[in-house]
C-alpha angles and dihedrals in degrees: 000000000000090000092054091049091051092050091048092049091048091051091051091052098043100039098065090049091052093046095048111106117236114233112241113251114268113257112260114255112248112262112259111221120210133202111268095237119196114209099183124073088204090058090048092053091048092051091048091054090052099040119002115219137157116277132226115192119194106207109202142152131217093245097047111113094186089055090057091046091051090049091053102037107029106024090044094062108113096217090050092046092053093047093049093047091050099045110025146041101235117210129192108207125181100215091206095059112141099200124096115265118209109205127166095337095314131104121223121199136189110276110208093197089063096031085227144096116268090238091062092043092054096045092044090047091235094299098125107194128129140264097028127166120209120198122199127181123222117315091022093283128158104009106213116192119207109193126209143023111315129199122226090260092051093046091048090062094049093043095050092042090061100025095052092043092243087140087073093057109037145009116269094244091059093044095049093045092059098034119120117195119250092190104043108052095276096302114159112236122217116208137159121249118269117246111272097018 
């Protein structure tokens, strides 16, 4: 009798567990790609010697709220991330760095009067506002600073202007006026011309 009771109790315990449906596994979240940021100017120069590419430098400071917003909103866009990773070396540069930067045979030091490193001062042409994006074509030629926070649509125009070599064929104003977004459902993007173009 005891044996029958034990078997019956076991069945009552095991049966619900066997009958319970297993939940299907949750679908995997799509992988979020990030920009492959370079934080060392030495590494950038080494990469340029091996495989020249255009360069995008994100000039930021630790206290700049708009820099953080641009990181989250603009540099997090997956279409933008893919385009940058395919066409540029992307550099994160804290403009207030106090160490010495060695770049193309020249040393850049912290300049207290600007509260910035000389490398940032030179590339930003002394216009110290943040965030600021500097574009350079192959072999570090023609630094072109783009001041201010930029939306995905605005950055798309600048990125494709340099990345697709449109800068060789037409002025930026003409290019941006006729540009139709590939990333934002065909929305035209209005932007102001970069310095020097």
